[in-house]
C-alpha beads as a LAMMPS data file, in Angstrom:
LAMMPS data file: protein, C-alpha beads

289 atoms
288 bonds

1 atom types
1 bond types

-500.0 500.0 xlo xhi
-500.0 500.0 ylo yhi
-500.0 500.0 zlo zhi

Masses

1 110.0

Atoms # bond

1 1 1 24.922 -461.699 -131.723
2 1 1 25.644 -461.186 -127.894
3 1 1 29.339 -460.104 -126.514
4 1 1 31.854 -462.105 -125.675
5 1 1 31.015 -464.045 -122.818
6 1 1 32.756 -465.443 -119.737
7 1 1 32.899 -469.064 -119.948
8 1 1 35.419 -470.957 -118.017
9 1 1 36.764 -473.743 -121.047
10 1 1 37.888 -476.215 -118.437
11 1 1 34.859 -476.691 -117.393
12 1 1 31.765 -478.082 -119.440
13 1 1 28.955 -475.257 -120.284
14 1 1 25.545 -476.247 -118.913
15 1 1 22.861 -475.612 -120.749
16 1 1 19.196 -477.222 -120.611
17 1 1 14.909 -476.582 -121.398
18 1 1 12.910 -476.253 -119.110
19 1 1 9.083 -477.709 -119.808
20 1 1 6.462 -479.818 -118.620
21 1 1 5.671 -482.546 -120.323
22 1 1 9.561 -482.344 -122.162
23 1 1 10.081 -485.483 -123.410
24 1 1 9.148 -484.833 -126.713
25 1 1 11.651 -481.564 -127.130
26 1 1 13.688 -481.190 -130.424
27 1 1 15.673 -478.336 -128.490
28 1 1 18.758 -480.743 -127.299
29 1 1 18.925 -482.917 -130.764
30 1 1 19.405 -479.322 -131.690
31 1 1 21.713 -477.816 -129.312
32 1 1 23.687 -480.595 -128.724
33 1 1 24.676 -480.515 -132.324
34 1 1 25.186 -476.774 -132.515
35 1 1 28.173 -477.466 -129.303
36 1 1 29.767 -479.746 -131.084
37 1 1 30.083 -478.241 -134.519
38 1 1 31.319 -474.762 -132.658
39 1 1 34.172 -476.859 -130.602
40 1 1 32.337 -476.035 -127.828
41 1 1 32.775 -478.151 -124.150
42 1 1 29.741 -478.737 -123.310
43 1 1 25.815 -480.486 -123.136
44 1 1 22.415 -479.336 -123.606
45 1 1 19.565 -481.429 -121.243
46 1 1 15.788 -481.869 -120.970
47 1 1 14.886 -480.812 -117.755
48 1 1 11.247 -481.868 -116.343
49 1 1 10.037 -479.368 -114.521
50 1 1 6.258 -479.360 -112.916
51 1 1 4.748 -476.142 -112.237
52 1 1 5.071 -476.170 -108.287
53 1 1 8.627 -476.940 -108.380
54 1 1 9.604 -473.712 -111.323
55 1 1 10.653 -471.703 -108.347
56 1 1 13.188 -473.962 -107.092
57 1 1 14.429 -474.973 -110.530
58 1 1 15.208 -471.274 -111.209
59 1 1 17.358 -471.441 -108.429
60 1 1 18.778 -474.643 -109.378
61 1 1 19.970 -472.460 -112.537
62 1 1 22.617 -470.654 -110.300
63 1 1 23.327 -473.614 -107.651
64 1 1 24.228 -476.387 -109.899
65 1 1 26.355 -473.829 -112.820
66 1 1 24.129 -473.664 -115.665
67 1 1 25.203 -471.175 -118.349
68 1 1 21.330 -470.745 -119.216
69 1 1 18.448 -472.728 -119.792
70 1 1 15.705 -472.435 -122.357
71 1 1 11.833 -472.310 -121.028
72 1 1 9.020 -473.582 -122.527
73 1 1 5.558 -474.168 -122.398
74 1 1 3.558 -473.819 -119.683
75 1 1 6.260 -471.763 -118.195
76 1 1 7.133 -469.006 -120.066
77 1 1 4.868 -466.532 -118.213
78 1 1 5.803 -468.134 -114.375
79 1 1 9.070 -468.365 -114.438
80 1 1 9.584 -464.391 -115.163
81 1 1 8.633 -463.551 -111.248
82 1 1 11.475 -465.588 -110.422
83 1 1 14.825 -463.773 -112.779
84 1 1 16.679 -460.819 -111.712
85 1 1 16.440 -459.084 -115.399
86 1 1 13.822 -459.060 -117.743
87 1 1 15.105 -457.721 -121.035
88 1 1 12.725 -455.593 -122.915
89 1 1 11.387 -457.210 -125.080
90 1 1 10.594 -459.850 -123.177
91 1 1 8.591 -457.312 -120.545
92 1 1 6.474 -456.085 -123.699
93 1 1 6.099 -460.020 -124.718
94 1 1 5.185 -461.279 -121.579
95 1 1 6.906 -464.483 -121.585
96 1 1 10.813 -465.586 -121.332
97 1 1 11.654 -468.490 -123.216
98 1 1 15.811 -468.070 -122.553
99 1 1 17.498 -467.563 -119.367
100 1 1 20.706 -466.602 -119.056
101 1 1 23.352 -466.810 -116.021
102 1 1 25.582 -464.282 -116.080
103 1 1 27.660 -464.980 -112.347
104 1 1 24.363 -465.650 -110.429
105 1 1 22.340 -463.109 -112.067
106 1 1 19.785 -464.589 -114.198
107 1 1 18.448 -462.577 -117.321
108 1 1 15.335 -463.308 -118.966
109 1 1 14.908 -462.978 -122.717
110 1 1 12.220 -464.185 -125.686
111 1 1 13.647 -465.268 -128.940
112 1 1 10.743 -466.437 -130.524
113 1 1 9.508 -463.353 -132.357
114 1 1 13.117 -462.166 -133.549
115 1 1 13.829 -466.054 -134.571
116 1 1 9.974 -465.796 -136.416
117 1 1 11.056 -462.735 -138.377
118 1 1 14.490 -463.872 -139.026
119 1 1 13.452 -467.246 -140.412
120 1 1 10.353 -465.756 -142.541
121 1 1 12.445 -463.158 -144.416
122 1 1 15.364 -465.425 -145.053
123 1 1 12.680 -468.618 -146.488
124 1 1 10.098 -466.442 -148.019
125 1 1 9.409 -462.887 -147.605
126 1 1 12.610 -461.050 -147.882
127 1 1 11.051 -457.591 -147.115
128 1 1 8.291 -457.245 -144.555
129 1 1 8.033 -453.044 -144.697
130 1 1 4.946 -452.189 -145.851
131 1 1 3.022 -455.550 -145.909
132 1 1 -0.447 -456.420 -144.714
133 1 1 -0.084 -459.515 -142.127
134 1 1 -2.907 -461.282 -141.189
135 1 1 -2.181 -463.710 -137.820
136 1 1 -4.430 -466.070 -136.411
137 1 1 -4.683 -466.688 -132.603
138 1 1 -3.926 -463.926 -130.104
139 1 1 -2.279 -466.146 -127.638
140 1 1 1.349 -465.917 -126.072
141 1 1 3.071 -467.249 -128.999
142 1 1 1.155 -464.189 -131.562
143 1 1 2.230 -461.706 -129.232
144 1 1 5.995 -462.652 -129.559
145 1 1 5.540 -462.558 -133.508
146 1 1 3.187 -459.656 -133.878
147 1 1 5.742 -457.916 -131.520
148 1 1 8.641 -458.902 -133.733
149 1 1 6.315 -458.149 -136.843
150 1 1 5.939 -454.617 -135.909
151 1 1 9.372 -453.314 -135.937
152 1 1 9.357 -454.196 -139.086
153 1 1 7.031 -451.474 -140.103
154 1 1 3.904 -453.283 -142.037
155 1 1 1.684 -451.067 -143.200
156 1 1 -1.040 -453.353 -140.862
157 1 1 -1.034 -456.222 -138.699
158 1 1 -4.787 -457.644 -138.660
159 1 1 -5.453 -459.942 -135.768
160 1 1 -8.233 -463.175 -135.707
161 1 1 -9.346 -465.112 -132.992
162 1 1 -12.015 -467.182 -132.132
163 1 1 -12.635 -464.801 -129.120
164 1 1 -13.092 -461.168 -130.618
165 1 1 -12.828 -459.317 -127.608
166 1 1 -8.749 -461.214 -126.665
167 1 1 -7.817 -459.940 -130.404
168 1 1 -9.006 -456.541 -129.648
169 1 1 -7.498 -456.839 -125.955
170 1 1 -3.941 -457.815 -127.494
171 1 1 -3.865 -455.122 -130.531
172 1 1 -5.146 -452.310 -128.350
173 1 1 -2.154 -453.393 -125.520
174 1 1 0.572 -453.359 -128.500
175 1 1 -0.596 -450.241 -130.106
176 1 1 -0.404 -448.692 -126.700
177 1 1 3.349 -449.145 -126.733
178 1 1 4.226 -447.223 -130.143
179 1 1 3.695 -450.662 -132.752
180 1 1 1.751 -449.168 -135.577
181 1 1 -1.432 -449.737 -136.895
182 1 1 -2.647 -453.377 -135.243
183 1 1 -6.325 -454.476 -135.383
184 1 1 -8.023 -457.379 -133.643
185 1 1 -11.715 -458.984 -134.250
186 1 1 -13.559 -462.204 -134.820
187 1 1 -13.532 -464.869 -137.363
188 1 1 -16.211 -464.102 -138.895
189 1 1 -14.196 -461.220 -140.385
190 1 1 -11.533 -463.758 -141.580
191 1 1 -12.831 -463.589 -145.329
192 1 1 -12.846 -459.853 -145.545
193 1 1 -9.023 -459.931 -144.173
194 1 1 -7.970 -462.391 -145.668
195 1 1 -9.384 -461.034 -149.134
196 1 1 -6.319 -458.203 -148.879
197 1 1 -3.491 -459.935 -146.887
198 1 1 -0.176 -460.052 -148.238
199 1 1 0.895 -462.328 -145.829
200 1 1 -0.682 -464.953 -143.364
201 1 1 0.465 -466.646 -140.134
202 1 1 -0.781 -468.824 -138.295
203 1 1 0.042 -468.916 -134.626
204 1 1 -2.605 -471.656 -133.223
205 1 1 -2.233 -475.413 -132.405
206 1 1 -4.231 -476.019 -134.816
207 1 1 -3.266 -478.765 -137.542
208 1 1 -0.015 -479.445 -134.640
209 1 1 0.322 -483.373 -134.142
210 1 1 -1.697 -485.661 -133.871
211 1 1 -4.495 -482.950 -134.574
212 1 1 -3.198 -482.684 -138.096
213 1 1 -6.392 -482.540 -139.870
214 1 1 -7.009 -479.540 -138.184
215 1 1 -6.800 -476.183 -140.223
216 1 1 -7.395 -472.714 -138.422
217 1 1 -9.223 -471.308 -140.544
218 1 1 -10.513 -472.296 -144.465
219 1 1 -7.576 -472.364 -146.898
220 1 1 -10.071 -471.110 -149.768
221 1 1 -10.393 -468.153 -148.146
222 1 1 -6.653 -467.122 -148.877
223 1 1 -5.730 -465.582 -152.481
224 1 1 -3.643 -466.879 -154.879
225 1 1 0.412 -465.924 -154.710
226 1 1 0.085 -464.452 -150.490
227 1 1 2.674 -466.400 -148.515
228 1 1 1.325 -468.543 -145.735
229 1 1 3.296 -469.563 -142.737
230 1 1 2.420 -471.744 -139.584
231 1 1 4.410 -471.853 -136.466
232 1 1 3.792 -475.123 -136.046
233 1 1 7.472 -477.501 -137.008
234 1 1 5.497 -481.166 -136.247
235 1 1 4.477 -482.024 -138.805
236 1 1 6.396 -480.027 -141.070
237 1 1 4.087 -479.301 -143.630
238 1 1 0.843 -478.982 -142.137
239 1 1 -2.869 -479.024 -143.658
240 1 1 -3.140 -475.415 -143.835
241 1 1 0.304 -475.108 -145.551
242 1 1 -0.384 -478.052 -147.710
243 1 1 -3.373 -476.827 -149.377
244 1 1 -2.183 -473.292 -149.473
245 1 1 0.327 -474.603 -151.364
246 1 1 -1.499 -476.125 -153.765
247 1 1 -3.437 -473.076 -154.716
248 1 1 -0.517 -471.146 -155.786
249 1 1 0.760 -469.601 -152.282
250 1 1 4.180 -469.245 -150.979
251 1 1 4.063 -471.338 -148.065
252 1 1 6.682 -471.206 -144.942
253 1 1 6.542 -473.507 -142.379
254 1 1 8.107 -473.287 -138.433
255 1 1 10.911 -475.674 -138.709
256 1 1 12.676 -472.107 -139.550
257 1 1 11.447 -470.304 -136.701
258 1 1 12.116 -473.467 -133.989
259 1 1 15.657 -472.976 -135.647
260 1 1 16.366 -469.553 -135.591
261 1 1 14.510 -469.004 -131.933
262 1 1 17.188 -471.559 -130.803
263 1 1 20.407 -469.738 -132.523
264 1 1 19.473 -466.741 -130.855
265 1 1 19.530 -468.392 -127.693
266 1 1 23.077 -469.953 -128.400
267 1 1 24.382 -466.600 -129.040
268 1 1 23.025 -465.151 -126.090
269 1 1 24.467 -467.708 -124.237
270 1 1 27.780 -468.416 -125.486
271 1 1 28.498 -465.170 -127.553
272 1 1 29.847 -467.137 -130.554
273 1 1 27.989 -467.178 -134.089
274 1 1 25.282 -470.424 -133.952
275 1 1 25.997 -472.958 -136.402
276 1 1 22.515 -472.376 -137.827
277 1 1 22.699 -475.014 -140.526
278 1 1 23.782 -478.168 -138.753
279 1 1 21.348 -477.329 -135.719
280 1 1 18.134 -477.496 -139.103
281 1 1 19.720 -480.666 -140.141
282 1 1 19.912 -482.089 -136.354
283 1 1 15.961 -481.260 -136.196
284 1 1 15.269 -482.877 -139.139
285 1 1 17.219 -485.955 -138.234
286 1 1 15.421 -486.315 -135.298
287 1 1 11.615 -486.387 -137.031
288 1 1 13.780 -489.840 -138.366
289 1 1 14.986 -491.620 -135.672

Bonds

1 1 1 2
2 1 2 3
3 1 3 4
4 1 4 5
5 1 5 6
6 1 6 7
7 1 7 8
8 1 8 9
9 1 9 10
10 1 10 11
11 1 11 12
12 1 12 13
13 1 13 14
14 1 14 15
15 1 15 16
16 1 16 17
17 1 17 18
18 1 18 19
19 1 19 20
20 1 20 21
21 1 21 22
22 1 22 23
23 1 23 24
24 1 24 25
25 1 25 26
26 1 26 27
27 1 27 28
28 1 28 29
29 1 29 30
30 1 30 31
31 1 31 32
32 1 32 33
33 1 33 34
34 1 34 35
35 1 35 36
36 1 36 37
37 1 37 38
38 1 38 39
39 1 39 40
40 1 40 41
41 1 41 42
42 1 42 43
43 1 43 44
44 1 44 45
45 1 45 46
46 1 46 47
47 1 47 48
48 1 48 49
49 1 49 50
50 1 50 51
51 1 51 52
52 1 52 53
53 1 53 54
54 1 54 55
55 1 55 56
56 1 56 57
57 1 57 58
58 1 58 59
59 1 59 60
60 1 60 61
61 1 61 62
62 1 62 63
63 1 63 64
64 1 64 65
65 1 65 66
66 1 66 67
67 1 67 68
68 1 68 69
69 1 69 70
70 1 70 71
71 1 71 72
72 1 72 73
73 1 73 74
74 1 74 75
75 1 75 76
76 1 76 77
77 1 77 78
78 1 78 79
79 1 79 80
80 1 80 81
81 1 81 82
82 1 82 83
83 1 83 84
84 1 84 85
85 1 85 86
86 1 86 87
87 1 87 88
88 1 88 89
89 1 89 90
90 1 90 91
91 1 91 92
92 1 92 93
93 1 93 94
94 1 94 95
95 1 95 96
96 1 96 97
97 1 97 98
98 1 98 99
99 1 99 100
100 1 100 101
101 1 101 102
102 1 102 103
103 1 103 104
104 1 104 105
105 1 105 106
106 1 106 107
107 1 107 108
108 1 108 109
109 1 109 110
110 1 110 111
111 1 111 112
112 1 112 113
113 1 113 114
114 1 114 115
115 1 115 116
116 1 116 117
117 1 117 118
118 1 118 119
119 1 119 120
120 1 120 121
121 1 121 122
122 1 122 123
123 1 123 124
124 1 124 125
125 1 125 126
126 1 126 127
127 1 127 128
128 1 128 129
129 1 129 130
130 1 130 131
131 1 131 132
132 1 132 133
133 1 133 134
134 1 134 135
135 1 135 136
136 1 136 137
137 1 137 138
138 1 138 139
139 1 139 140
140 1 140 141
141 1 141 142
142 1 142 143
143 1 143 144
144 1 144 145
145 1 145 146
146 1 146 147
147 1 147 148
148 1 148 149
149 1 149 150
150 1 150 151
151 1 151 152
152 1 152 153
153 1 153 154
154 1 154 155
155 1 155 156
156 1 156 157
157 1 157 158
158 1 158 159
159 1 159 160
160 1 160 161
161 1 161 162
162 1 162 163
163 1 163 164
164 1 164 165
165 1 165 166
166 1 166 167
167 1 167 168
168 1 168 169
169 1 169 170
170 1 170 171
171 1 171 172
172 1 172 173
173 1 173 174
174 1 174 175
175 1 175 176
176 1 176 177
177 1 177 178
178 1 178 179
179 1 179 180
180 1 180 181
181 1 181 182
182 1 182 183
183 1 183 184
184 1 184 185
185 1 185 186
186 1 186 187
187 1 187 188
188 1 188 189
189 1 189 190
190 1 190 191
191 1 191 192
192 1 192 193
193 1 193 194
194 1 194 195
195 1 195 196
196 1 196 197
197 1 197 198
198 1 198 199
199 1 199 200
200 1 200 201
201 1 201 202
202 1 202 203
203 1 203 204
204 1 204 205
205 1 205 206
206 1 206 207
207 1 207 208
208 1 208 209
209 1 209 210
210 1 210 211
211 1 211 212
212 1 212 213
213 1 213 214
214 1 214 215
215 1 215 216
216 1 216 217
217 1 217 218
218 1 218 219
219 1 219 220
220 1 220 221
221 1 221 222
222 1 222 223
223 1 223 224
224 1 224 225
225 1 225 226
226 1 226 227
227 1 227 228
228 1 228 229
229 1 229 230
230 1 230 231
231 1 231 232
232 1 232 233
233 1 233 234
234 1 234 235
235 1 235 236
236 1 236 237
237 1 237 238
238 1 238 239
239 1 239 240
240 1 240 241
241 1 241 242
242 1 242 243
243 1 243 244
244 1 244 245
245 1 245 246
246 1 246 247
247 1 247 248
248 1 248 249
249 1 249 250
250 1 250 251
251 1 251 252
252 1 252 253
253 1 253 254
254 1 254 255
255 1 255 256
256 1 256 257
257 1 257 258
258 1 258 259
259 1 259 260
260 1 260 261
261 1 261 262
262 1 262 263
263 1 263 264
264 1 264 265
265 1 265 266
266 1 266 267
267 1 267 268
268 1 268 269
269 1 269 270
270 1 270 271
271 1 271 272
272 1 272 273
273 1 273 274
274 1 274 275
275 1 275 276
276 1 276 277
277 1 277 278
278 1 278 279
279 1 279 280
280 1 280 281
281 1 281 282
282 1 282 283
283 1 283 284
284 1 284 285
285 1 285 286
286 1 286 287
287 1 287 288
288 1 288 289
């Protein structure tokens, strides 16, 4: 948790999320519930920012007195060039999803990976050290998750991607930072990798609404008893998770990652514990509207 921030109690705390598109985001529902539960006078708003307006939008954080914002697709990489300070983990990941405004100085963080690991440990796999982990996908989401997983000292992390060269390049880059045994290969190696994996993690968009029938890999390749995790939270249970559950696997959906990455961001902004249970309920309720 971040140290106590200098918040003027007489003014509402302004927060938001920048993205394009943004109307679908569950972050406003989650964070407004969190602010109310924490007794903080504030509001969190969706901010529709086109890519060609990103520079102006970031300057607007300071001009309008925002305490901070989240950053989502497609701005997580591009926004870094407009910030004053980049946290070390965000620099290594190559993406920022949380910005804190401290008296006009904008600092970028990445809470995705740490939020994911917190969720995975609390909801599915309490101990990650020594585990053999297979990660499906080699994009920005995979990079953040793998970075955070590597800090937990697993036995090895194997990246599987449709483009083998991209998986190998990501693995090589992460190994160069001393993050342990990480390898990358194409999906033709999936059967061999999944046969020995303790944990399988989908970081791709396969199975996300509205393409809910898609799967990133044949679930029949996954051993019974394996922990299968999916970063997708809409739907709450993807086809990959449903079929893995029926095969006797431990399943872990993306809702927890979404909630915990938001909780870490909340703590960066306000320096107080995030009301995680309230945040989770708010997101679940938003699906019912």
